[in-house]
N, C-alpha and C positions, 0 to 999 in steps of 0.2 A: 712180798707186800701186796702185789696185785692179786695173788691167789687168795690171801686172807680177805682182801676186799671183796672178792667174788663171793666167798662164803658168807660174809657179813650181809651182802645184798640179798642172798638167799634167805637168811634168817629174818631180815626186815620184811621181805615179801611174805613169808609165812606168818609173821606176827601181824602184819596188816590184814591178811586174810582172816585171821582170828577176830580182828576188830570189826571187819565189815559184816553187817547183818545181811541175812538172806534177802536178795533183791536190791541191796544198796549198791548203786553204780558209781557213787562219788569217788571211791578209792580204786576202782578197777585199773585206770590208766597208771596210777602210781604203783600199784602192785605189779603190773606188767613191766613197768620201767625197771623195777628192782630185779624181777626174774630175768628180764632180757640182759641186764648188765651182769647178772650172776652167771649166765651160760654163754652169752654171745659177746660180752665185753672183751676188751684187750687182755690177752693172757688168761682169760677165764678158764680155758681148758686145763691149765696147770693146777687149778684148785681141785679138780676131780679126777686126776690121772690115776690115783690109787684107790678110788672108790666108785667103781662102775655102777653099783646099785644106787648110790646117792645121786649120781649124775642122771641116771635113767628116771628117777623120781622127779628130779629137778626139771628135766626136759619135759616130762608130761605136764607138770604144773605150769611151766613157762608157756608151753603150747596152748593150754587152755586159757591162761590169763591173757595172752596176746590176742587170741581169737575174740574173747569177750570184750577186751578193751577196744579193739578195732570196731566192733559192732556199736559200742557206746559212742565212739567218735563219729561214726557214720550217722547215728541218730541225731547228733547236733550239727550235721552237715559239714563236719571237718574232714572232708574226703581225703585230702593229702595225708593227714595224720592216720586215718583209718587204713589207707593203703600201706603206709610205712609199718604199722603194727602187723598187718596181715602178711606182708612180705617177709617180715621176721619170723612169723609163725610158719610160713612155707619153708624157710630154711631149717626149721626144726622137725618138719614132718618126716616120719620114718616109713610110712607105708601108703598104699594107694588110697585107703580109706581116709587117712588124714590129709593127703594131698587133695582129694576131692572136696573135703570139708573146707579147706583153706581157699581153693580155687573158686568155690561157690561164693565164699565171703568176699573175695577180691572182685568177682563179677558184680556182686551186690553193691560194693563201694562205687564202682564205675557207673552202675545204673543210677545210683543216687545223684550223680552229677550229670545225668543224661548223656553219658559217653558210651554209646552203643558199640563203637568199634573196638573198645577194650572189654566191655562187659560180656558180650556174646562169646568171644574166644575163650574167656576164662570159664564160663559155664560149660562150653563144649569140652574144654579140658577136664572139667570135673566129671562130665558124663563119660569121657574116655577112661578116666581113672577108675570109675566104678565098674567098668567092664560089663559083662553079661551075667553076672551073678544074680540068680533069682531073688536073693535077699535084698538086692539094691534096686529092684524094679521100681518101687514107688519113688525112690530118690531120683532115679533117672527121669521118670515122668514129671516130677516136680520141676526139675531143671529144664526139661523140654517146654513146659508151660512158661517158665521165665524167658527162655529164648524167643518163644512165639510172641509173648507180650511185648518184649522190647522191640522186635522187628516189625510187629504189626501196629502197635499203638504209638511207640516213641521213636518212630523211624526218623524223625527230625534230628535225633541225636547221633546220626551217622553222617560221615562225610560223603558217602554214596548211598542212595536209597536201596535198602535190602529188597530184592525182588519178591514178588508175591509168592513165587514157587518155593522160596526159602521158608516163608511163614507157613504155607500149606504143608510143606515137608515136615516141619516140627509137629504140626497138628496131627498129620496122618500117622507119624511114628508113635506119638503119644497115645492116640486112640487105639492103635494096633497092639500096644503093650498091655491093654486091659486096665485102665485107670479106675480108681474108686470114683464115687459120684461127684465129689467136688472138683477133682481134676478133670473129669469128663466134662463137667459143666463149663469149666474155663476153656478147654480145648474146643468145644462146640461154639462158644461165644467168639473165640478167635477165628474160627472158620467163617462165621457170619461176618466178622469185621473185615475179612479179606476183601470184601466187595466195597468197603467204605473208604479205604485208604487209597492213595495214589499208587499206580502200578501199571504194568503192561496189560492192556485189555485181553490179550490172548491168554495170559497166565491167569487172570482173574476169571475169565469165562471157562477155564478148564474145569472148574466146579460150577455146575449150573446155579443160576440165581435161586431157583426153587429149593435147591439143596441147602444153600446158605441161609435162606429164610427159615427153613425147617430147623436147621442147627441153632439159629438164634432163638426161635420160639422154645425149643427144648431147653436151651441154656437158661432162659428166663424162668421156666418152670422149676428147674433144678435149684436155681438161686433162691426162689421163693420157698421151696420145700426145706432147704437147708438154712434158710434165713441168713443167707450170705448177700448182703447189700451190694458189695463191690462187684460180685458176679452178676447180679440182677441189673445193675447200672450199665455195665459194659455190654451185656446182651441187648438191653433196651436201646442203647446208643447205636449198636450195630444194626438193629432193625430200623431205626430212624434213617441211617445212612442208606440202607437197602431201599427204603421207600423213596428217598430222593433220587437214587439212580433210576428208579422206575417212573419218576415224574409225579409221584403221589405226595405232594407237599403238605396237604392237610393231615394225612396219616403220619408223615414225618414229624410234624409239630405235635401231634397227639403223643407220640413216643417221647418227644422232647419234654413235654409237660410232665409226663410220668417220671422221666429221669430227674427233672427238677424237684419233684416231690420226695425223691430219695436221696439227693446229693448230700444233704447235710448229715446224713447218717453214715457216710463214708468215714472210716476210721482214720486213715492216713491223710495228713494235711496236704501232701503233694498230689495225691489222687483226687482229693476234694477240690484243690485249686484247678487241676486240669479239667475236672468235670464241669466246674463253674465256667471255665473258659469256653468249652465246647458248647455248652447250653447258651451262653451269652452270644456266641457267634451265630448260632442258628436263630436266635430271636432277632438279631440284626439282619442277617442276610436273607433268611427265609420268611420270617414273619413281618419284617420291616418295623419292628418295635425296638428302635435304637435306645430309647430310654431304659426299657427293661434290660436290654442287652448290656448297656453300659453299667447299670447297677450290679449286674452279675459279674462283669469284668472288675469292678472295684472291689468286690468281695474276693475274687480270685487274686487280685493284686495284694490285698492285705495278707493273705496267706503266703503268697509267693515271696514277699519280702523276707520271710524267715527261711526260705528254701534256697535252691541253687540259682545260678545266673540264668539258666535256660528257662526256669519257671518265671523269673522276673520278666524275661523277654517276651514270653507268651502274653503275660498280663499287660505289659506296656504297649504291645502291639494292639491288644483289644481296646485299651484306653485311647490310643491314638486314633484308631479306626472309628470308634464311637464318637469321640469329641470332634473329629474332622467332619463327619457326616452331620452332626447336630449343630455345627457352626460355632462350637465353643473353642475357637481358635486361640483364645488367650491362654488356654491350657497346654497348647502344643509345644511351646518352647521348653518348658520344664520336663515334659514327658520325653521330648526328643533327646535332651541331654542325658536323661536316665537310661533310655534305650541305647544310646550311643556308647555310654560307659560299659554297659553289660555286653553290648555287641562286640567290643574289642576283646572280651574274654572268650567269646564263642564264634569267631569269624568264619569258620570253615564248615559249619553244619548245613545239612540240606534243609533244615526246618524253614518253611516259607515265612514263618512269623518272625523269626530272627532277622531274615533278610528284608521282610516286607515293611517293618515298622519305620525304618529310616526313609523309605520311599514315600510313605504317607506324609511324613513331615516335610520331605523335599517338595512334594506337590503343593502343600500349604505355603511353604516359603515362596514358591514361584507365584502362586495366586496373590501373595502379598507384595510381590514386586522384587523380592530378593533373589534374583536369578543366579547370581554368582554362588551364593551359599546353597541354593537348591542344586546346582550342578555339582558342587563339591560333595554334597551329601549323597547324591545319587551315585557318584563315582566310587563311593566306598563299598557299594553292594555288588558282589559278583553276580553276573548273569549266567544262566544255564540255558543256552539256546538249543542244546541237544535234547533237552526235556523241559520245555518252557511251561510255566504254570502261573500261579498267583503273583510271585514277585515280578516276573517279566511283564505281566499286565499292569501292575502298579508302576513299574518303570515307564510304561507307555503313558500313564496319566501325568507323570512328571514332564515328559516331553510335550504333552498337550497343554499343560498349564504354562509351560515355558514358551509357548507360541509356535511349536514345530508340529503342526497337525499332520503333515505328510509323514514325518518319521514315526509319529504315534500310530498312524494307520499301518505303516509297514510292520511295526512290532505286533499289532493286533493280528495282522494277516499271518505272521509266523506262528503265533500261538494257536490261532484257529486251525491252521493247517496240521498241527500236531494231533487234533481231534482227541483231546484228553477227556476222560470220563467225568461226568458230573458226580461230585462228592460234596458232602456237607463240610468237609475240611477246608476246601479251597473253592470258593464261589467263582463262577465263570465271568469274572469282571472284564475279561477280554472282549466279550460281546458288547458290554457297555462302552468300552473304549472304542471299539470299531464304529458303533453308532455315533458317538460324540465326535470322533475324528472326521468321519464322512460329513457330518453336519457342519463342522467348522470349515471344511474344505469346500462346502457348497457342492458336493458331489451327488447330484440327484440320481444319476444312473447307478452309482455305487450303493446308495441307500435303497433304491428300489430292488436291487439284486440281493442285498443282505437282510433287509427287514423281515422277510418271511422266515429266514433261518433264526433270527433273533426272537421272533414271535413264538417259535416252537418251544423256547426255553424261558419264556417271559417270567414264569414264577420261580425260576432257579435262583434269582437274586433280586432283592426288593427294588433296587434302583434301576433295573433294566426296563420295567414297564413304563415309567414316566419318561425315560430316555427315548423309548420307541414312540410314545405319543408325541413328544416334542418334535422328533424327527419327521413324523407324519405331518405335523402342523407346518413345519418349515417347507416340506414339499408342496403343500397347498399354497403357502405364501409365494414360493418361487414361481408357481403357476398362475398367480394372481387371484386365487380363490380365498378371499379374506374370511368368508363365512366358514368354510371348511377348516381353515387354519385356526380360527378362534375356538371352534369346538374341541379340536385336538389339544391345543395349547392350554385351554382352561382345564381340560382333564389332566394334563401333565402337571400343571401348577397345583391343582387340588391334591394330587398324589404326593408331590414333593413336600407340600405343607403337612400332609398326614405323616410323612416320614420325619418331619421336623428338620428338613434340610434347607436352611435359608439361602445358602449359596446357589444351589441349583434352582431354587424358587426365584431368586433375583434374576438369574440368567433367563429363565423362562418368561418372566415379566417383560424383559426387554423385547423378546420376540412377540409376545402377546400384544404389546402396544402397537406393533406394526399392523396387527389384524383389526384394530379398533378404529372407529371414526376419529378424526384428528382431535375433536373436542373432548374425547374420553381418554386420551393417552396420558395426560399429565399425572393423575393420581397413581396410575400403574407404574410409571417411570419413577415417580417420587418414592414409592414403596421400595423399588429396586435399589435406588440410591441409598436409602436409609439402611437397607440390609448390607450393602457393600461397605458402607461407612462403619457399621457395627462390627463387621468381620475384619476390617482393616484390609480389604481387597482393593488396594489403592489403584492398580492399573485399570480395573473395571470401572471404578468410580470416576477416574479421569476420562476414560473413553465416553462414558455415559453423560458426563457433564458437558462434553463437547458435542453431543448429539448421538443418538442411539446407533448401534451397529447396523451396518448395511446388511440387508437380507436379499438384495437383488442379485440375480445371477449375472 
């Protein structure tokens, strides 16, 4: 009976294939189901014991159907289903060529979910299966490009950051294999990008910056010649990152604006969502245009909702970051809940934005007076003090908002001691944290020691400049120099207002009032109170209503 059933499934699969028009994907999973049952179902082998040729034909048809159906499932982001279909195809593979084909598809499935720890080994398995046959050279190069892309660009999808030498190794091997123009362009773009991502400075500097810039420029030219927008965008993004590491922020934003002019032409929605995210982040952190950055994040979010959890977490981080800075705190709670839900699906990734989103909302909760919920939220996020970066800085802001400036300073010191590279991916918010913590502690000596270091990277993140000016103003206040304090505090206030940051503007107004004659203070303090009231920053409103913060040492 089961043997006859297996043959019936094979006939139905063949009949459905006849019905499916070329390019019609609607029936592929159903066809694959029937083929799978015909050859891999219980006792299916009994149906083909006496007909080896029919089984061989069935195996070949089932293999192709499972591969195609898995690809369709991946396209609709049904990654578990895609993996199930491709694992069944792997069971049917009879030679290295077929194994390589399926392993590549399995790697693609994992990559679609941002799961690099599973994607890269599958692709490396495919490379090994292809061997050193000259006829498979281009397939090997294509797979090396995939490995390099995943480890260079989507490194947040790994539980441990892939080292820069691993990325550069894939690139060097691919270039040595003699790639065609397109693959050469991608490999050069990824060589340039190696300076942009987080990594060991010694490994990054193993390839001189000038060589990475040259690679990025050549990749841009290749992308334009071949009219490959995705390649041109990545190479342009890499050049933006290289400009930032060199401290040339104007040139970095020129590249960013060029990238923005191309991003809507990116074909794949997930790559377009990621591109919008990076551009939005640079508008906020580098340009200080949080409105433009937030608008780009909202576009990224609309695309991400149709993609994987990781894509959603990128976008909700950007929305939390932009709305927090712009004082739209009424939007934080809903975004926090959405980020938290997705966070539980991806808790162990190195991605700073998965980890960072909850810390942004925790700081806002603390500013609003909900200290218990702020602490509970922050406790959900694992810290990596062996390699501290953006999330650890954001954690310090939670401590600062919760009233523990000494602990916040301690965390800032640990991050600064790591001497991480400047990248556009993770702004050096630890410098802002240190300035604000020292100011809150009234540590004049500490500020005087640190401000020159902060001044050197003033343009690296938009909120650092006004934080420095405010700290300078406080130093003047502590020394009794009201005129000097007023000049610096008014400059800080003007910049916070340009950035559209009402919370920091209100805090600055409190200090500015102390530098003004007594009869001029009331309007300034009233403006601060209105801003605190609008934000729901109850603790600050309470303190201010009782009398402005003391600024005396």
